[in-house]
N, C-alpha and C positions, 0 to 999 in steps of 0.2 A: 469711524470721522470716514464722512461720506467728503471725495471730490463730486463735484457737478459736472467742472469744467473737465473736458478735455486735454490732458496735456499728455509728451512724452513723457517717459519717469524712469529712472533707476530707481532701485528698492537696494540700499546698503544695510546688513547686517554684521554679527560680532559673533567670530564662532574664532576656536580651536583647541588646545588640550594642554596637559596638565605641563607648567613652565614655558607655556608657549599659547599663550592668551591672545586673546584680542584683535584675531585678522580681521580687516577689514575683506565683506563678500561682498560685490555687487551681483544684482540680479534684474539686465534688462525687464522690464513688464511687459507682459504682452495679456491678451485676452487668457482668463484660466485663474489659478490661486497658488501662494507664492506661503509656506508655511515652517515659521522657525518655531521649535518647540522642546522642553523640557521636563519630563517625566521624573528626575531621578529626586524631586522631595527637597532638595535643599540648593543652594549657590552652588555653580559648576562651572570651570575652566573652558567645556565645550560650548555651550551656546550662553548669550545674554540675553537677558531680556529689552530688548532696545532692538527699534526698525528705524529705518528714516526715509523719504523720498526727497531725489534731488532733480530737479532739471537740468543739471549738469550732463557734459560726458566725464566719463569715467577717468578720464585723462586733467580734467580742468578741476573735476567737482570738489576739491580742498579750499578755493579761495571765491567760488563763483556759481551760480545758481542758486535759485531757492530749493532751500529746505524743509520738510513738513516732517519731525520726528517723535517717537515715542517712547519712554521709558518706563516699563514698572517698575513700581517702589517694592519687588517683591523677591522673595528667593525660595519658591515652593512652587508647586508642577504648576506651570504656566504656557501659555499659547499666545502667539502673535502672527497674523493673516496679511497678505494685501491682495486683493483680487479685484483685477479688470471684468468688468459686466460685456455684454456681448456690444453696448452703446458704448464700451471705451473708457465709462468712468469706474474709477479706482476707490477702494474701500478698504480702510485698514482697521483690524480688529485687535482687540490685547487685553487678557485676562486670564484669569485662573484658567486649566488646563482641563475638560468637561472629561477627559477620556478617565480618570480617577477622582474625580471628584461628586461628592453627596452629600449633600446639609439638609436636615430636619431644622425645618424654620417654624417653632410652633404661633397659633394664633397670638398678633398684635405684638413680636418681638421682631427683631428687624437682624439686617445682615450686611454687615460691610465690606468691600470686595476689597482688593488692593488698590493705592493709589496709582495712575498713569500720569506724566506727567509729560505732555507737550510745549514741545517748542518750535518756533520759527525762525528760517534764516533767510537774509536775501543776499547773503555773501559767501554760501556753500559751508559746507562743512567744519571748516574750523571757527565760525563767527559762531557756530550750533554748539562745538564743543565750547566753548569759552562760554556762552550763558546757560549750559547745566552746569559747567565745575561754578559759576557764581550762582547761580539758583540750588544749589545742594551745598554748596560752602555755608550760604548764610539764612538756608531755611530746615535744613535737614540734618547736618552734622553737629555735633555738639561741639562748642567751643575747644574744651578742654583736647579735641584731636586736632 
């Protein structure tokens, strides 16, 4: 996703360890690239395939500011990147991690990449979280769970 408007943003990622999952990490964005990735080949408590840009400062981001978030519906090797160009524009990339990925695609065949769910909130991370919960509960998770 390319953000053509220049704006000051913080990048939010989730990291952790066994029995200590999903800690919010905030990275002030500046020219260059920030990468969050997993090469474990399976879901992990260390990194979550989630990334969000917020216009709020770290103290107010729960309930204020715009949030542009992306979450991969995938548990294999993945990569998410946020890059700010020399002109101040931001790009988010999310998908399969190319470090260990190869796929031979015969002519006429197709390949379906993992889904990336994008969410926008103009009321901070809390509203973004509620949107994700509603969306996944209504469209992804079976009613029996």
